[in-house]
DOFI-456926 format. One record per residue (C-alpha): z, y, x. Coordinates in pm, whole numbers, plus 32768, in hexadecimal, padded with zeros to 4 digits. Last residue first. Example, Ala and Ser with C-alpha at 12.3 -4.5 7.8 and 13.67 -1.06 7.14 Angstrom:
82CA7F968557
830C7E3E84CE
//
This chain:
A8CF2B975340
AA462B8752E3
AAA92C7051CA
AC022D0251C8
AD592CBB5277
AE8F2D6F520D
AF972E3E52C0
B0B42EDC51FE
B13B303C51E8
B26F3068510F
B2A730CA4FA6
B41830A64F72
B4D72FE84E65
B657301B4E7A
B77B2F404E0F
B7662E684F45
B61C2EBA4FF2
B4FD2E544F12
B3952EA04F7E
B2862F4C4ECC
B1402F604F85
B0993075504B
AF5E30405112
AEE72FD45268
AD8E2F315262
ACCC2E475354
AB632DE35332
AAF92CB053FF
A9C02C8A54D5
A9682B32554D
A89F2AAD567D
A83629445658
A8802825574C
A81D26BB5744
A8F325DB5813
A82624F758FA
A85524115846
A8B7248E56EB
AA012420564C
AABC255256C7
A9E02662562B
AA23279856F3
AA3428E95648
AA192A0A573F
AAC12B5256E6
AA932CB35667
AB952D7B55AF
AB522EA654CF
AC092FDF5455
AC7F307E530A
ADB2314F52B3
AE113182514F
AEE532795077
AE3833CA5050
ACD0338650A4
AC6732C351CB
AD4832E15307
ACC6323B5430
AD3030F254D4
AC7930AD561F
AB17301A5609
AACB2EDE56DB
AC342E73570E
AC3D2D2E57CE
AC482BBE5799
ABAB2AE858AC
ABCF2999580E
ABFF291D56A0
AC2927B75639
AB5826BD5573
AB5D25835493
AA3F257553A3
AA4F265C5272
AA1B25CC510B
AB6024FB50F6
AB54241B4FC6
ACAC238A4FBF
ACFF24484E71
ADF925254F2E
ACE425825025
ABEC25C74F0E
ACDC26AC4E55
AD3C27694F93
ABD727AF4FFA
AB6A27FE4EA2
AC7C29054E7B
AC2029A44FD5
AABE29D54F52
A99829224FEB
A864299F50A6
A79F288B516C
A70328155023
A5D528F3505A
A59A283351A3
A538290B52C4
A67E28F35385
A67C27795381
A7BE2736544B
A89527975332
A9A328AC5337
A91429C4525C
AA242A6F5189
AA132B1C5044
AB542BD54FBB
ABA02B5C4E4D
ACFB2AE54EAE
AD4C2C564F10
ADA82D235034
ADE52BE95106
AF182B6551BD
AFCD2B225076
AEBB2A315003
AED229765144
B04A295B513D
B03828D64FD0
AF3327C1503F
B01B27645168
B144273B5071
B06226664F96
B01B259050C3
B193256A5117
B1DB25134FA7
B0BD240F4FA9
B164234750BE
B09A232451FB
AFA222105248
AE9B22B85174
AE7123C75280
AD7B24BA51F4
AE7F25CE5198
AF38259F52DB
ADFC25DF53A7
ADA5270D52D0
AF002795530D
AECC277E5487
AD7F28435466
AE4029515395
AF542961549C
AE5629D6559C
ADC72AD954A1
AF242B48544A
AF772B7955C7
AE4C2C4F55E7
AEB02D2354BA
B00B2D4D5535
AF872DD05689
AEB82ED055C7
AFF02F2354F3
B0B72F60563C
AFB2303856C4
AF99310B5583
B11C313C5595
B11031AA56FC
AFFF32A456AB
B0B733335588
B09632C05421
B08133B95304
B11C33C251A1
B26C3359521C
B31532605135
B3BA3194523C
B41C32B7530D
B4A7337A51E0
B568324D5169
B5F9322152C3
B665338352D3
B6EC337B5171
B7BA324851AD
B84632CA52F3
B8B334105244
B94F3350512A
BA0132695225
BA7A338F52F3
BAED345251BC
BBA53318513B
BC5632EB528A
BCC234525296
BD5834465138
BE17330E519F
BE89339E52DF
BEFB34E25217
BFBC3401511D
C06333465244
C0D5348952F1
C13B344A544D
BFF033BC54D4
C046330A5626
C02531C65560
BEB031D955A3
BDBC328954AA
BCDF332655B1
BCC331F85683
BC8F31095551
BB7B31ED54D5
BAC33205561F
BAC230875622
BA37309654BA
B93031885520
B8C930AA5644
B8AB2F76555B
B7CF303C5466
B6EA30A95589
B6D02F3855F0
B6782EDB5495
B5662FE55486
B4D92F6955D1
B4CA2E005549
B40A2E7F5414
B3042F0E54F7
B2F22DD955CB
B2A32D135491
B3892C1753EA
//
């Protein structure tokens, strides 16, 4: 769950507390209390829906999405380790592959994560990374990311997408001393359908893009 979703849940909790206070047993007319309860719930639902589906993100929301993108990149390196770990059950590795795919804008996104930055085979797709890992043929040496920071803050591009960039250091853990390569990662925030009970809302989601 992202920080943004946690904030939304807290808002819902506060609204429910307010509801319980307003509709306490002090209400004399039960029907009136029921009507008031329905009115508050509908109003809360509309407010939450409006905030989730807002066409624009304010500065605080953009900052939260940038933080989410950095966390996704950290998680990505962990998922790659799980994907390549043949000592784990296949179901765990398949789940790691699923999480990797969900972190990126598309399975066809190109990433460069090998030590030989000049090699024409350095670029691979997310799909190839996942397939190779599950077939016990990892094509990326063990690594982790350091010094992650926002290089270009998220900016609105078109009607429904924000774009930015992260920069970081990729350290190859099996090299001695550890070989380090500077990477740039595209990040995107765009709307995606998400189910909330009986409703389906288009909400803002954070995705990783190309790694160079």
